N, C-alpha and C positions, 0 to 999 in steps of 0.2 A: 642575552639574558643576563642581567647582571646581579639582580637581587633576589631574594626568597620570593617577595612577593610576585615577581615575575615568574617564578617556577610554579607557585601554589594558583596563579590566574590561568596559566596555560594549561596545568595539570588539571584544575577544575573544567575546563573548557573541554579538554580531551575526554574526561569521565562523562560529561553531558552529552557530547557526540555519540560516544559509544553507547550510553543509555538510550537515546534516541535512536541509533541504528537497530538495536537490540528489539526496541519496542515495534519500530516499522517491520522489521523482518519477523517477528512474533505473529502482527497482524496479517501479514501475507500467509504465513503458516495456518494461522487459526481459520481463515477465510476460504483457504483452497484444501483444506481437510474436511472430512466428516461428510461430502457430499459426494464421495467417489461412488457411492452404491446407487447413486441417483439414475433414473432411466431417462433415456434421451427419446423425445415425442415431437412431432411436429404441432404448430399451434396456428391458428389463422387470426389474423388483427380484424378486430370487428369495428374499432373505431380509433381515429387519430386526431388529436387535438393539438394545434399548432399556434403559438401566440409569440410576440415579440416583447423582450424586456430589455434593459438598459446594455445587456451583453450580446444580444442577437435573437435569433429565434429559439425557440425551445419547443420540444415536441413531449407528448404523453400518448402512450399507445395503450389500448385495451385488446386482449387477446383471449381465445378461447382454446381450451384442450380438452380432449375426452381420455379419460382412463378407464378402462372395463366398463365402457357405454355411458360412463356418468360424465356429464360436461361440467368444466371448472373455468372460470372466468376471472382473469387477473388484470390489474394495471402495472405497467412498467413503470419504473421511476423516471424521472423527467430526463429527456435526453437534450444535452446543450445543443449539440449541431442538428437542427432538423433536417438538414439535406440528407443526413444518414440515416433518417427514422423510416418506418415501414407504414405502408398505407392501407386501408380497408382492402381485404382480400388477399393481401401478401401472406407468404407463409414463412414462420420463422422456427427454430428449433430451441425448445425448452428441455430443462431437466427437472424431473419431479422426484420426490421420496415416496418410495413404494409402499411404504409403511404408512404415509400420509400425504396422498396426492396433492393436497391443498398446499403443500410445501414446494415451491418451485423456485428455479432459478433459470436466467435466461442465458446460461453459459457459465464458463469457468470464471470464478471471481477472482481469477489473478490479477493484480492490478499491476502491470510493469512499472510504472511511474513509482509507485509505494516500494517495490522491490529495488528498484533502482537506487532510489533515495536511501533506504535502508543501508545498502551495501556502501553507498556513497559516504554517508554518515560514519558507519563503520571504519572505512579507510581513513577518513580525516582524522576521526578520533584517534585511531591507532598511530598515526603518523605524529600527531600531537603528542601522544603519551611518550612514543619512542623519543621525539626531539627533548620533551622533559626530561627524560630518564638519561638522555646523552648529556644534556646540559648540565643535571645535578653531577653526574659523573665527572664532567670537565671541571666543573668548580670544586668539587671535593679533591681533584688532583692537584689542582693550582693551589689549593688550601694547605694540602700536605707538602707540595714542593716549597712554599713559602715559610712553613714551619721548620722544615730541614735547612733551609738555607739561613733561616736566623741563627 
């Protein structure tokens, strides 16, 4: 890096990477906390719908579960890989909010790819930031040495 513009560009990129990393990790924390008091129960798949789009097969399942004798019916979000979907009569485990049994999740909301990218963005941003600081320090040392020799 030779000019101040180079330092500014790399420093700005480092800050952007760090902000994105923090945002991604915050999202992981937000979506994985708050449901630790949910109760696990079994649900039965009542309907499976599979269709093909430009990316392959997509599935959506409807399932039912019971809490205190009351029946609840939910639809899962679309599942991109239909081969991993469940079919009518299959059992799956869901987690419901004991204070509001209609509030249900199909498992831990931890998304490892979001966690991975959050950490990667932080590491890259931190590396760029350290590189920028090291470059600024070296440029200042060169500048001071040039002034001393003049």
